N, C-alpha and C positions, 0 to 999 in steps of 0.2 A: 629549404623552402619549397622546392619542387615536389618533394614527397608529401608535404602538408597540403599543397594545392591539389595534388593527385587525389588525396582523400576527400577534400572538400568538393572538388569538381567531378573528377571521373568516378570516384566512389559513389557519389550521389547519383550519377548517371546509371551506373551498373545496378544500383539498388532500385532505381525507378524501372529499369528494364525487367528485373525479376518480379517486382511488385509484391513486397511483403504486406501482410494483412494483420493489422493490430488486433483485431477481434478473433483471429483464428487460434484455436487451442493448440498449444505446442506439445511435443512428446513429454516434456517435463511435467505437464499437467495431466495429460491423458494417460500416461503410463507410469506415473509416480510409483516407485518401488522402494524408496528409502536407501537404495544402494548406488545405482548408476543413473537413474532418472530422478533427479532432484532439482527443483527450481531454486536458483540462487540469485542474489542481487547482480545487476548488470556489471558494476565495477569489479566484482569478484570474478565473474565469468570471464571478463576481459583480461584480467591479470593472469588467471590460470591459463587461458588460451594463449596468451603471449608467451608465458614460460614453457608451456607444452610444445609450441612450435619453435621456440628459440633455443633454449638450452645453450649449448656452446656453438650451435650452427652459425649464427651471424658473426661470431667472433673468429672461430677457427677458419671457416670458409673464406671470410673477408681477408684474413691475414695471408692465407696462401694465394688467394686471388689477387691481392695487391701487387704481387710480383709481375702481373701483366700490365702494370702501370695505369694510366688514366682511363683506359677502357673499362677498368673495374668499376669506376665511379658511374659511368654511363649505364653499365649493365645493372648495377644495383638500383639506380633510380628508375630507369625505363622498365626493367624486368619486374620490379616490385609493383609499380603502378598498373601496368598493362597486362601482366601475366600472373605474378604471384598472388597479389591481393584479389584479383578476379577469381583465380583458381580456388583460394581458400574460401571466399565468399560463396561461390557457387556450390562447393562441396558442402559447406556448413548448412546453407539454406536448403539444398536438395535433401540433406539428411533430415532437417526439420520437417520438410514436406512429406517425407517417407517414414515418419514415425521413429526417427533416430537411427535410421539404417546406416550400417558401416559402408566403407568404400567398396568392397567387393559386391555388396548387395546393390548399390547404386549403379555400378558398372554393368552388372547382370541385367538390371531393369532396362537399361538403354542400349547396351551394346551386345546383349545376348548371353545365354547361359554358358556357352563355351568360354567366352571371354571372362565371364565371372569366375569360373573355376581356375583359369590361368592366373587371374589377379588375386584370387584367394591364396593360392600357393605362393605367388610372388610377394604379396604383402606380408604374409606370415614369416617368410624367410627374411625379408627386409627388417621387420620388427624384431625378429630374433637376433639378427646381426647387430642392430642398433643397441638392443638391451645388453648383449654380450660385451660389445666394445665398451659400453658405458658402465659395465661392471669392472672390467679390467683396468681401464685407464685411471679412474679415481683411486682404485686400490693401489696401483703403482705409485701414484703421487703421494697418497697417504703413507705408504711404506717408506718413501724417501723422507717425508716430513718427520716421521717418527724416529728417523735416524737408523733404520734397519731396512735396507732395500733387498734383503734376502728373499728367496722364493717362498720360504715358509711364512715370513711376515706378510708378503703380498697376498698369499692365499688366505691368510687369516683375515685380512681386510676384505678380500673377495667374499668370504663367508659373512662378514658383517653387512656388506652392501646387499648381498642376496637376501638376508633376513629382512632388511628394510624393504626391499622390493616386494617380497612376499606379503608383508604386512600392508604396504601401500596398495598393492594390487587387489587384495581381498577386502579391505575396509571400504565402507561407503565413501563416495567421492568427497563428501562434505566434511568428513571427520579428520582426515590428515591433509590430503591435497588441498581441500578448500580452505584450510586454516593456515598452512605453512607456505604454499606456493605464492600467494600475494606478497609475502614478505621477501621471498627470494626474487620475485619479479621486480619489486621496488629496488632491491640492492643491485640488480643487473642494470636497471635504468639509471640508478645513481652513479654507478661506475662509468657508464657511457657518457653521462652528462659531465662528470668530473674531467674525463679525458678530453671532451670537446672544449671545456673551459681552458684546459692546458694548451690545446692547439691554438686558441685565440691569444693566450698570454705569450706563449713561446714563439708563435708564428713561424714555424719551420718552413724551409723551402721544399715544396712538394711538387711532384710531376703534375702538370696541368693538362687539360684536354687540348688546349691550343699548342702544346708542345708536340702533338702527334700521338696517334694511338698505337702505332706499330713499333716494334723494336725493343720495347721495355722488357719483354720476357727474355730476350737474349741477354740483356744486361744482368738479369737475375739468374742466368745460367739455365734457362728453361728451353733449351734448343729443341727438345723433342716434344714440346707442348705448344703448338700453335694456338693463337687466340681463339680461332674457330676450329674445333669446338671446345677446347679444353677450359677456357674461361667460364663457359656457361654450365659446365659440370662442376668445376671447382667451387664457384660461388653459387650455391644452391639456396640454403637458408639465407634470407636477406634479399633474394631476387625471386626465385620460385622453387618450391620444394614439394615433391610428391609425398614425403613423410607427413606433411600437413594434412593430406587427404585422409590419413589414418587417425589424426588427432582432432580435427574439426568436429567429427560426429560425437566425440566425447562431450563437447560443450553444446552441441545441438540438442543433447538430452538434458541440458541444464538451464537453457534460456526460457523465460516465461512469456516472451512477446517477440513475434517475428521482427518487429521494428528494431530490436536489439542487434540484428544480424550485421548491419553495416559497421557499427562500432566494434562489435566482438570479432568478427571474421576479417572484414576488410581493414579495420582500424588496427588490429593487432599485427597484421602483416606489414602495414606501413610503419608501425613502431619498430618492428624487427629490421626493416630496411634502414631506418635511421641509425640503429645500433651498428649495423653492418657498415654503413657509410662512414661512421666515425672511426671504426676499427680499420677500414681500408685506408683512410687518411693517415692514421697513426702508423700503420704498417708501412705506408709509402715513405714516411720519414725514417722508419727503421731500416728499410731495404735500400733506399736511394739517396738519402741525405746524411749518411754517416751515423744514423741513430744506433745501429748495431754496435759500432765501436764505442759510442758514448755510454752504453749500458753494459759493456763487457760481454758482447756476444758476437755472432757473425751471421751472414745472410743465409746460411744453411740451417739456422735454428728452426726447430719444429714449432708449430703454433702454440702449444702450451708453454714452451719456454719464452716465446715472445710476450705472451700475456703476463707472465710472472716478472720478466725483466723490465718491461715498459711500465707496468703498474707500480712496481716498487721504486723505480727511478723517478717517475713523475708524481706519484701520490704518496710516497713514503710508507709509513706503517699502515695507514689506511689502505694504500694501494696493495700492500702485501695481503691484507685480509680479504680485499675484494678479488685479488688474483686467485686466492684459494677458493673463493666462492665460484669464480669463473671456470676454473679447471677441475674442481671437485664437485661442488654442490650442483652446478648447472647440468653437467652430464648425468648426474644421478637422477635429477628430475626428468630428464629426457628418457632415461632408461626405464624408470618405473611406469611412466605413461605408455611407453612402447609395449611393455608386457601387459598392461591393462587393456590397451587397444587390441592386442593380439587375442587376449582372453575373450573380449566382446565379439570380435570378428568370428572366431571359432564358434562361440555360443550362438550367434545369429545363424550361422550356416547349419549347425546341428539342431537348431530350435530348442536349445536348453535354457530354461529360465535361470537367471543368476541371482535370484532373491535369496536362496538358501546358501549358506557358507559351503556346505558339502559339494554343491554343484559348481561353485567357483573353484574349489580345490581340485575337482575332477579335471578341469581344463588347465588350471594354473600349474599344477605339479609337473605334468609332462613338458610344459613349456620351459620351466626352470631346469628340468632334467636335461633337455636338449641344449640349453645355454651352458650348463655345467659341462656337458660333453665337449662342446666347442672350446671351452676354456681348457679342459684337460689336454686336448690336442694342441693347445697353444695357438689356435687360429687367430685369436684377437690381436696378437702383436706381430703376426707374420709380415715381414717386409717393411715394418715401420708404420708410423701414423699416416704419413702422406699416401702410402699405397692403399691402406684401409679406406681412407677418405675417397680415393678414386673409385674403388669398388662400390662403396656406399653411394657416391655421387651419381654414377651411371644408373644403378638400379633405382635410386631415389627419383631422378629426373624422368626415367621411363614410367614410373608410377604417375608422375605429373602429366605426362603425355596422355595416358588413358583417362585420367580425370578430366582433362580439357576436352577430349573428344566426347566423353560422356555428357559434359555440360553443353557441348555444341549440339548434340542430338536432342537434348532436352529443349533447348531454345528453338530449334526448328519445329519440334512437335507442339510446344506450348505457346510460342509467341509469333511464329511466322515472320514474314518480312526478312530484313537483313540483320536483325538483332544478333543472330548467331555469330556474326563476324567478331564480336568482342572476345569470343573464346576460340574461334576457328584460327585466327591469325597466330596467337601464341601456340596453339596446338600444332600447326604446321611447322612453325619455326623450331619448336622443341623436338618434333619428330626428326627433322633434319639434323639437329644437334646430336641427339642420342644415337641415331644410326651412324653418323660420321664418327662419333667418339669410339664406339665399340669396334669400328673397322680400323681406326688408325692407332689406337692406344695399345700399349704393351699388355694390358689386362684383357684385350680383345684379340683381334686378328693381326694387328700390327702391319697393315698393308701400306702402300705408298701414300704419303701425306698429300700428294697432289691429286691422286685419283679419288680418295675417300670423300671429300666434300661433294664432288659431282654425283657419287652414288647416293649420298645422304640427301641431297637436294632432289634428285630424281625420285627417291622413295617418297619424299614429302609430296612431290607432284602427283605421283600415283595415288596417294591418299586423298588428295584434293579431287582427282578424277573420280575415284570410287564414291566419295562423299557426294559429289555433284550428281552422279548417276542415281544414287539412292534418293537424294532430295527431289530430283525430277520425277522419279518413279512414284514417290509418295505423293507429290503434287497431282500427278495424273490420276492416281487412285482416288484421291479426295474429290476430284472433279467429275468422276464417273457417276 
């Protein structure tokens, strides 16, 4: 209910602050090329945007985040309404206003050319990692389903997934993605709705907010992962995710009216939050109310295993089919849009038109070669799924930080007043989270857990000071 109210009330407020114009020509109309700039119906753009930003994110992230207990519920709800949905909306609408510009282009316009170059490399590396991981993990599962989990069988499936990615990346967006993705999105929503119905029917005993927010991670054996900052990195999709900043421009090139922005960008993130909240509740039953024992598993189970076990136990044969969709089809849909987004970001930077197939191949082939090289060295499964997610989680949330600061600068320039607070507050919070995480976690510096939060918060305070100095200087220059 809170998420729905967030869309109705806060989403409308954010939309009013930005000020979409119904009569303004969108990139889908002005730059129509029959490949990436194609106007599509609102419902279809919404469904594609939802699946683009969702994939397995709100499922796997929520499952691992549920080990932190009731705090995961609060983060999904509050993060989604006040951070994630605002982040996606501002990125999508700024892209619309800037001719369908990608994330690095938007960052460069508002934060400077040096930051643009850093974010260009950062976003391409992130997208390449996303695409690579989502080649390997579906291939691994398909190999097991086929009854032959040998390396040769897995690499065969890797080849099949790569071929699909290449086709999906090169084809006009309305030919494959526009036709298939709405069906996958519906199946993902149906799966979530079915599990929510099961929660009401079974009414399991779940950790509640009034039971306290601390200590649950210790019950789950997460002694080295304090709620701050680890929860806010683990649950990314479903609360806030920088990966969405690379995906929203794809749909910014397909909407034919700026008034669609609230439903497409803000609304799809709220929908993702609903999916994440359902999976967080289901996973709480799995981890804390004996659910693991009931489905023949244990608390150390990886997220894909939890999806399969719970879906089959609660939904039967249908659940098994939906589980395959969740752990195979959903990551594949995230992988192909990751490669597509990387192609477009590079094309924008190099100013290479993507209308001709040869120009698309010129950029796509090196991308796939780089991904294949990562797979060859077996990076995709190094350290297990949970470790991969933590690497992805930090880089993903760092991307979100830069998008939020970009939107904050835009609001100062374009709107004046205090409207910039809607993005400044989440920008500051996520800055503290990302700095603290890279200091305290094993994938970073691994410093003392007591000292790291202070450094992270101090860094955020410095960012506020620098922002205030810049804003005052700008105000003084305008008054001259």
